[in-house]
C-alpha positions in Angstrom: 19.5 35.7 48.7 18.1 32.3 47.7 16.3 32.3 44.4 12.5 32.5 44.9 10.1 30.6 42.6 6.6 31.8 41.7 5.1 28.9 43.5 7.0 29.7 46.7 6.1 33.4 46.5 2.4 32.7 46.0 2.5 30.1 48.9 4.1 32.8 51.1 1.3 35.2 50.2 -1.3 32.5 50.9 0.2 31.9 54.4 -0.2 35.6 55.1 -3.7 35.7 53.8 -2.8 37.9 50.8 -2.9 37.4 47.0 -0.3 39.8 45.6 -2.8 42.5 44.6 -2.5 45.9 46.4 -3.3 44.9 50.0 -4.9 48.2 50.9 -5.7 49.2 47.3 -3.2 52.0 47.5 -2.0 51.0 44.1 -5.6 50.9 42.8 -8.4 52.7 44.6 -9.1 52.3 48.3 -7.3 52.4 51.6 -7.6 51.3 55.2 -7.1 53.0 58.5 -3.8 54.1 59.9 -1.7 51.9 62.2 1.4 52.6 64.3 4.2 51.7 62.0 7.3 53.5 60.8 7.1 56.7 58.9 9.0 58.0 55.9 10.0 61.7 55.9 8.5 64.1 53.4 10.7 65.2 50.5 11.4 68.9 51.2 12.0 71.5 48.6 14.3 74.4 49.6 15.9 77.3 47.7 19.0 76.2 45.7 18.6 72.6 46.8 19.6 69.9 44.3 18.9 66.2 44.8 19.0 63.0 42.8 15.7 61.1 43.2 15.7 57.3 42.7 12.2 56.1 42.0 11.3 52.5 42.5 9.9 50.4 39.7 7.5 47.4 40.0 5.9 44.9 37.7 2.1 45.0 37.5 0.5 42.1 35.7 -3.2 42.5 34.7 -3.7 38.7 34.8 -3.3 35.6 36.9 0.4 34.9 37.2 0.0 31.2 36.8 -2.3 31.3 33.7 -1.5 34.6 31.9 -5.2 35.4 31.7 -7.4 37.7 33.7 -9.9 36.1 36.2 -12.0 37.0 39.2 -9.0 37.8 41.3 -6.5 39.3 38.9 -7.3 41.9 36.2 -6.7 45.5 35.0 -8.2 46.8 38.3 -6.5 44.3 40.6 -3.1 43.6 39.2 -0.7 41.0 40.5 2.1 43.2 42.0 5.0 41.2 43.5 6.5 43.2 46.4 10.0 42.4 45.1 12.3 44.0 42.6 11.1 43.9 39.0 14.1 41.7 38.2 13.2 39.2 40.9 9.5 39.2 39.8 10.5 38.7 36.2 12.7 35.7 37.1 9.9 34.2 39.1 7.5 34.5 36.2 10.1 33.2 33.8 10.8 30.2 35.9 7.2 29.3 36.0 6.7 30.0 32.3 9.6 27.6 31.5 7.4 24.8 33.0 4.0 26.2 31.9 3.4 26.4 28.2 0.1 28.3 28.6 1.8 31.1 30.6 4.8 31.3 28.3 2.5 31.5 25.2 0.4 34.3 26.9 3.5 36.3 27.8 5.0 35.9 24.3 1.7 36.9 22.6 1.3 40.0 24.8 4.9 41.0 24.0 4.5 40.4 20.3 7.4 37.9 20.0 7.5 34.5 18.4 10.4 33.0 20.4 11.6 33.3 24.0 14.4 31.2 25.4 13.5 30.5 29.1 16.1 27.9 29.8 18.4 30.2 31.8 15.9 30.6 34.6 18.5 32.2 36.9 19.6 34.9 34.4 17.7 38.0 33.5 18.5 38.5 29.8 17.8 41.2 27.2 15.1 38.9 25.7 13.5 38.8 29.2 13.4 42.6 29.3 11.4 42.6 26.0 8.9 40.2 27.6 8.4 42.1 30.8 9.1 45.8 30.1 5.4 46.5 29.3 4.5 45.6 32.9 7.2 47.9 34.4 5.7 50.9 36.1 6.6 53.5 38.7 5.7 52.3 42.2 2.9 54.7 43.2 0.4 54.8 46.0 -3.0 56.3 45.4 -5.4 57.9 47.8 -8.9 59.2 47.0 -9.2 62.8 48.3 -10.9 66.1 48.2 -8.7 69.2 48.4 -9.8 72.2 50.4 -8.3 75.7 50.4 -10.2 77.9 52.8 -7.9 79.9 55.1 -10.1 79.9 58.2 -10.2 76.1 58.0 -6.9 75.1 56.3 -4.7 78.1 57.4 -1.9 79.0 54.9 -2.1 76.1 52.5 -4.6 73.8 50.8 -5.1 70.4 52.4 -6.2 67.0 51.2 -8.8 65.0 53.0 -9.2 61.3 52.6 -12.7 60.5 51.3 -14.6 57.4 50.1 -17.2 58.0 47.5 -19.4 55.3 46.0 -20.4 56.1 42.4 -22.6 54.3 39.9 -20.2 52.6 37.5 -22.4 53.5 34.5 -23.4 57.1 35.2 -20.6 58.2 37.6 -23.3 59.7 39.9 -22.8 59.5 43.6 -24.7 56.7 45.4 -26.4 57.9 48.5 -26.0 61.3 50.2 -23.6 63.7 48.5 -21.0 65.0 50.9 -21.0 68.8 51.4 -17.5 69.0 49.9 -18.8 67.7 46.5 -21.8 70.0 46.7 -19.5 72.9 47.4 -17.3 71.9 44.5 -20.2 72.0 42.1 -21.3 75.4 43.4 -17.8 77.0 43.1 -17.2 75.4 39.7 -20.5 77.0 38.5 -19.2 80.4 39.5 -15.9 79.7 37.8 -17.8 78.7 34.7 -19.7 82.0 34.6 -16.4 83.9 35.0 -14.8 82.0 32.0 -17.9 82.8 30.0 -17.5 86.5 30.6 -13.8 86.2 29.6 -14.9 84.4 26.3 -17.4 87.1 25.6 -14.9 89.9 26.1 -12.5 88.2 23.8 -15.2 87.7 21.2 -16.3 91.3 21.4 -12.6 92.3 21.1 -12.7 94.2 24.3 -9.4 92.5 25.2 -6.8 90.8 23.1 -5.0 87.7 24.4 -2.8 85.0 23.0 -3.9 81.4 23.3 -1.4 80.9 26.1 -2.7 83.9 27.9 -6.3 82.7 27.6 -5.3 79.3 28.9 -3.4 80.8 31.8 -6.3 83.1 32.7 -8.8 80.2 32.7 -6.4 78.0 34.7 -6.2 80.8 37.3 -10.0 81.1 37.4 -10.5 77.4 37.9 -7.6 77.3 40.3 -9.5 79.6 42.6 -12.2 77.0 43.2 -11.6 76.4 47.0 -13.1 72.9 47.2 -12.2 70.1 44.7 -14.2 67.2 43.5 -13.1 63.7 44.8 -10.0 62.6 42.8 -7.0 60.3 43.2 -3.7 61.7 44.4 -0.6 59.8 43.9 2.5 59.5 46.2 5.9 58.0 45.4 8.7 56.8 47.6 12.1 57.8 46.5 15.7 57.5 47.6 17.0 61.1 47.9 20.8 61.6 47.2 22.1 65.1 47.8 23.8 66.8 44.8 26.3 69.7 44.5 25.7 72.7 42.3 27.5 70.7 39.5 25.2 67.7 40.0 27.8 65.4 41.5 26.9 63.4 44.6 27.5 65.7 47.6 28.6 64.2 50.9 27.6 60.7 50.2 29.5 57.7 48.8 27.5 55.0 47.1 30.0 52.4 48.4 28.9 53.2 51.9 25.2 52.9 51.3 23.9 49.8 53.1 20.3 48.4 52.9 19.8 50.0 56.4 21.1 53.4 55.1 18.6 53.1 52.2 15.8 53.4 54.8 17.4 56.6 56.1 17.4 58.1 52.6 13.8 57.3 51.8 11.5 60.2 51.2 7.8 60.3 50.3 6.4 62.9 47.9 3.4 63.7 45.9 3.7 62.6 42.2 3.5 66.2 40.9 3.0 67.1 37.3 6.7 68.0 36.9 7.8 64.6 38.4 5.2 62.8 36.3 6.3 64.6 33.1 9.9 63.5 33.7 8.8 59.9 34.3 6.8 60.0 31.1 9.9 60.7 29.1 11.4 57.5 30.5 8.2 55.5 29.9 7.8 56.8 26.3 11.4 56.2 25.4 12.6 59.8 25.2 15.2 59.2 27.9 16.0 55.6 26.9 19.7 56.6 26.9 19.4 57.1 30.7 17.2 54.2 31.4 20.0 51.9 32.7 18.3 50.0 35.6 15.3 47.7 35.4 14.5 48.1 39.1 14.5 51.9 39.3 14.9 55.2 37.6 16.9 58.3 38.5 15.8 61.9 38.1 17.7 65.1 39.1 15.6 67.6 41.0 16.6 71.3 41.2 14.9 73.8 43.3 14.9 77.5 42.3 17.4 80.1 43.7 14.5 82.4 44.6 11.0 81.9 46.0 9.0 83.7 48.7 6.9 80.8 49.8 7.1 77.0 49.8 4.4 76.9 47.1 6.4 79.1 44.8 9.5 77.0 45.4 7.6 73.8 44.7 6.0 75.2 41.5 9.4 76.3 40.1 11.2 73.1 41.0 12.4 71.2 37.9 12.8 67.4 37.3 15.3 66.5 34.6 17.3 63.6 33.2 20.5 62.8 35.2 23.5 65.0 34.5 25.8 62.3 36.1 24.4 58.8 35.9 24.7 56.6 39.0 26.0 53.7 36.9 29.1 55.8 36.1 29.7 56.6 39.8 32.2 54.8 42.0 30.5 52.3 44.3 27.4 51.9 42.1 27.4 48.1 42.4 27.2 48.3 46.2 24.4 50.8 46.0 22.4 48.7 43.5 22.8 45.6 45.7 21.6 47.6 48.7 18.6 48.8 46.8 17.7 45.3 45.7 18.1 43.9 49.2 16.0 46.7 50.8 13.1 46.1 48.3 13.2 42.3 48.5 13.3 42.4 52.4 11.0 45.2 53.2 7.6 44.5 54.8 4.3 46.2 55.2 5.2 49.0 52.8 1.6 50.1 52.3 1.0 50.5 56.0 4.1 52.7 56.1 2.8 54.8 53.3 -0.5 55.3 55.0 1.2 56.4 58.2 3.6 58.6 56.3 1.1 60.6 54.3 -1.0 61.5 57.4 -4.0 62.6 55.3 -6.9 63.6 57.5 -10.1 61.6 57.0 -13.1 63.6 55.7 -15.6 62.8 58.5 -18.5 64.5 60.2 -16.2 66.7 62.1 -14.4 67.9 59.0 -17.7 68.4 57.2 -19.0 70.5 60.1 -15.8 72.7 59.9 -16.3 73.0 56.2 -19.9 74.2 56.6 -18.8 76.8 59.1 -16.1 78.0 56.8 -17.8 78.2 53.4 -19.5 81.5 53.9 -16.1 83.2 54.4 -15.2 82.5 50.7 -18.5 83.4 49.1 -19.1 87.0 48.0 -22.9 87.4 47.8 -22.4 90.4 45.5 -20.2 88.6 43.0 -21.3 89.1 39.4 -20.6 85.4 38.9 -23.1 84.3 41.5 -25.8 84.3 38.9 -29.4 83.2 39.1 -28.4 80.0 37.2 -25.8 79.2 39.8 -28.2 79.8 42.7 -31.1 77.8 41.0 -28.9 74.8 40.5 -27.4 74.8 44.0 -30.3 75.7 46.2 -30.0 72.8 48.6 -26.3 73.5 49.1 -26.8 77.2 49.6 -29.5 76.6 52.2 -27.4 74.0 54.1 -24.0 75.7 54.1 -24.1 79.4 53.6 -25.9 80.6 56.8 -27.2 84.2 56.7 -26.1 84.6 53.1 -28.4 81.8 52.0 -31.7 83.7 52.6 -30.4 86.7 50.6 -29.4 84.6 47.7 -32.4 82.4 47.5 -34.7 85.4 47.9 -33.1 87.1 44.9 -33.9 84.2 42.7 -37.5 83.8 44.1 -38.2 87.5 43.4 -36.4 87.4 40.0 -34.3 90.3 41.0 -33.0 92.6 38.3 -29.8 93.0 40.3 -28.5 89.6 39.4 -27.7 88.3 35.9 -29.4 85.1 34.7 -26.2 83.4 33.6 -25.7 80.2 31.6 -24.2 77.8 34.2 -26.3 74.7 33.6 -25.0 71.5 35.3 -24.2 70.0 31.9 -22.3 73.1 30.6 -20.3 73.3 33.8 -19.3 69.7 33.8 -18.3 69.9 30.1 -16.2 73.0 30.7 -14.5 71.5 33.8 -13.4 68.4 31.7 -11.5 70.7 29.4 -9.0 71.6 32.1 -7.0 69.4 34.5 -8.7 70.4 37.7 -7.0 67.8 39.7 -3.6 69.2 38.8 -4.6 72.8 39.4 -6.1 72.0 42.8 -3.4 69.7 44.2 -0.1 70.0 42.3 3.1 71.1 44.0 1.8 70.7 47.6 3.9 67.7 48.5 6.1 69.6 50.9 3.4 70.4 53.4 2.3 68.0 56.1 -1.3 67.5 56.8 
């Protein structure tokens, strides 16, 4: 492959009407509609399955690649992300820095070094790694979603719905009409808050004794029963899946036989679950530096449990660990690495492929109508956690979405019924409590095996 200069790369982007940021904002915030392009299979988790997952890396520069400084086009929220291997991207930047003193000085300053020999513009050196390692990140694709888990609407499993919410950058408040899904989330979170308050009171009065872990788990379970989430980002990763034996050797595949075309057949798309993320953090934080052998990708061994009654249980009990047998020590690694590099540098329209592969349903008027019809099936009007405070703070939602139940609930507050506790679920208190737990992880983790 002919060496690419930064100028040539940027010229190519300009010719295509692009600028090197995330074209569809998948690696930042927003996305576009689906198109008919190739799809990548979902990563499946099955009992006793073991696989080596190879996760792509990319370089993400929070500044203009020609100046080394942020501007109106490139910055922390719109990073320059060359769609080539990190090695190729680093060499492009190095070559430009060799001729551009301002960029070179900026990169050195950001890396905290006083000297950087850029004369070998065709060679990626250890000094180059020091300069560029801080921009090396896992290649992830982000979608803004709400997660709904109401059986009459979503059947056996929770589902994500693609949603676009405009918020005030200063207050975080929704601009315009608040979707029913977000109103529902506030309602159910308020009930969860009341339940956690009862738990705290029982512990304080020594009616029950629990360890800190037990308390945390119980509260996680309470918040986890909230059937409609707030809007939040969900991350997907593309990996190369290599089958492993029970002893973690490659099983039925030879690296020397893996061509760039075969790389495409081995691609899988998966949610970036907490287990996967925790494993990657050990690489990024240096805990697994001994295994971080490749600048363009990472390898992680995935092991599914031997037992599990449902896909959700299997997903939850799946582990992600450092490699038992490193690829670099395997026969044919050089061929595999070259095929990976060729695939990445030659691939086209990857964000469109990701959009098509995730197949996330758009939250539109039809979905909102389904949600309104389904909500009453997960509301118990006699719940002790459906307090006067919850009802008072969610009257518009109750009237809109809860059908025949609504009149009963609203009347109980209007009449100040003694049959219902007052409660303490103010909007401020609920929001504060919700921030103390990772609701996004609870609502959406370990669901990557299920198609929408």
